[in-house]
C-alpha positions as CSV (number, residue, x, y, z in Angstrom):
1,X,-101.4,17.0,-54.3
2,X,-104.0,18.5,-52.1
3,X,-101.9,16.8,-49.4
4,X,-98.9,18.5,-50.7
5,X,-100.2,22.3,-50.1
6,X,-101.3,21.3,-46.6
7,X,-98.4,20.2,-45.7
8,X,-96.7,23.6,-47.2
9,X,-99.2,25.2,-45.0
10,X,-98.4,23.7,-41.9
11,X,-94.6,23.9,-42.2
12,X,-95.4,27.6,-43.0
13,X,-97.6,28.2,-40.5
14,X,-95.0,26.3,-38.0
15,X,-91.9,28.5,-39.3
16,X,-94.2,31.6,-38.5
17,X,-95.3,30.4,-34.8
18,X,-91.8,29.5,-34.2
19,X,-90.5,33.0,-34.5
20,X,-91.9,34.1,-31.3
21,X,-89.8,31.5,-29.5
22,X,-86.4,33.1,-30.2
23,X,-85.4,35.2,-27.3
24,X,-83.8,38.6,-28.0
25,X,-80.2,39.6,-25.8
26,X,-82.5,42.2,-24.3
27,X,-84.8,39.6,-23.0
28,X,-82.4,37.0,-21.6
29,X,-80.4,40.2,-19.7
30,X,-83.7,41.2,-18.2
31,X,-84.7,37.5,-17.5
32,X,-81.9,37.1,-15.4
33,X,-81.7,40.4,-13.8
34,X,-85.1,39.3,-12.5
35,X,-83.7,36.3,-11.4
36,X,-81.0,37.8,-9.5
37,X,-83.1,40.2,-7.8
38,X,-85.7,37.3,-6.8
39,X,-82.6,35.1,-5.5
40,X,-79.9,36.9,-5.3
41,X,-76.0,35.9,-5.0
42,X,-76.7,33.5,-2.2
43,X,-76.2,29.7,-2.5
44,X,-78.7,27.2,-2.6
45,X,-79.3,25.5,0.6
46,X,-79.8,22.0,-0.6
47,X,-76.8,20.0,-1.1
48,X,-77.8,18.6,-5.0
49,X,-76.5,22.2,-6.0
50,X,-72.7,22.1,-4.0
């Protein structure tokens, strides 16, 4: 029975810690704008991306 409660506790903690991994639209938007500010619209110089 103790192992059941231990597993239940681990599952609850895992769910609580995983909540921080989701991204909001604002965070994605700001990350993409930062990427654009850094790298711009210029094509990549490597032939692997053409």
